N, C-alpha and C positions, 0 to 999 in steps of 0.2 A: 504494500500500500504506500509506504513512504517513497519507494523508488518511483512509483507512478506519479506521486505529487512532485517529486524533484524534476521528473521529465517534463511535466506541465510548466513548472516554474522556469526551467531552462528554455523551453520553447517560447514562452511568452517574453522572456528577456531578449532573446535573439530577434523575435518578431518586432519588438519595439525599439531595437537598437540600444538596449541596456546592457550592463555588464553583470554577468552572473559570477558571484564569488563562491567557489567551492570551499566548503568548510568541513566536510565529513572526514576527510583524511586527517585533519588537524585534531579532531575530537577522538578518532579511533586509534589513538596511540596507547602508550603504556599507562597513561593517566586517565583512561576512559572512565573508570569508577569515580574519579575525582570530579570529572566534568559533567557526568550524568549520574547523579546520586540516587535517583529513583528510576529503575529500569521500567516501571509501569507507565511512565510518561516521557515526553521528549524535552522537558524543560531543563535547561542547563543550570549548573551552579555558578556562583560568581567566577571562580577560576575558568569554568567552561566559556562563559560569556567573554572573558578577557582573551582567551585563545581565539575565539571567533572574531572579536574586534581586531586582533592583530592581523588576521587574514584580510579583513577589509582594509586595514591601514596599508598593507603591502600594495594593494591595488590602487589606493587613492594617492600614493606618493608618486 
């Protein structure tokens, strides 16, 4: 289900000339449990949001 949602988001970004910032690989590292503390939902912890923000910052610079 999540892969399908990502595919839709990527397609919409491309269609509208926006930049899609991939963040899954940054989260799926050795600190995964620190970034997504509740596996029952997709909400990130503060360290998780900081990792995602760093990925956005790389694209913005």
